[in-house]
N, C-alpha and C positions, 0 to 999 in steps of 0.2 A: 576452017576458022583458026585464026592466028591468036594465040593467047599472048597477053602481056607478061614478060618473063618477071618484071618487077613485081608486078601483082602476086605471081605465082610464088616467088622466093618470099616475100613478106608474108604470104599468108602461111606458108611452111614455118616461118619462124613464129608467127602468131600461135600456131598449133602447138610450138614447144612452150611458148609463155603459157597458154591455157593449160597444158599438161603440167607444167611446174605447179602452176596453182592448185591443181587437183592432187599434185604429187603422185601422178600416174607413171611409175617407173617404165611400165611396158610401153606406152604411148611414148615417152621421152625417148627411149632407146630405138623405138621404130622410126625415129625423124632423121637419124644420123646415118651417114656411110659407115661401111664397116671399118674403113681406115680415117675416120673423123680425126681432127686434131683440135687440141686447144693450147691457148699459153695466156700467161699473165703479162700484160704489156709487151715489150721486146724480148721477154725471157724465152727460155727453152721450151719448144713444143713438145706434147705428149701426144701420141697417135695409137690408134688401133686399140690393142688391149689395155694400154696404159691410160688411153683417153676414157674408155667404158670405165675402168676401175675409178678414175677421178670423177666421172660423171657420178657412179654410185656413192663414192664417199662424201664428196663436196656439195653434191646438188640434192641427190635422191634421199640420201641417209639422213641429211641436215634439213629436209624439206625447204630448199631454196625456191623462192619465188621473186617476181618482178612486180613491185605495185605501181600504178599509174604508168604503164609502160607507154612510151611514144615511139613509133616505127618510122624510119626514113629509109627508102630504097633507091640503089644506084646500081642498075643492072643486077648481077647476082649476088651483090652485098646488101645486107640489112644492118643497119644501125638500130639499136636498142637502148633508150635511156629511160630513166624511171628511178624508183628505190628498190634496190635488191635487199632482201633479208633472208637469213637462215637461221637454224638455232646457234645463237651464241654471237651473230654476227650481222651488221648492218651496214652498208655503203651505197652511194650513188650507184646505178647501174650505167654502164657506157661499155655496151657490148658491140661488137663487129662479127656479124656471121656470114659465111659465104655459102651459097647453096649451088649445088651442080646436081644434075640429073633428078631433081626433085628429093633430094636429100641434103642435110646440113653437112657440109664437107669440113669447117672449121668455126671455131669460136674463140674469139679472141676478147680479153678484159683489156680495154684501152683506159688506162689510168694515166 
């Protein structure tokens, strides 16, 4: 049986958003490639250890979550919009995730 890659990629990102709502650090970390990367807009990418350090300090420690998430998939890319909030911060979520081999390989904040 052939599975729809859009659905699979979207389901993986939905699992991340759910893990963020529960502030489940272990679950969040498990959804990313070891060499995952992150960037704000078109800024410099953080990858590998620097990525996981950012995930801990900016998302996990600050209890980051997306309220009312909306998901749109295109191939291995998943766009998430909604309201992002964490301790001391709130902004519109406009995220682009890339999924490869059933793990999230990148997370870009598109502002």
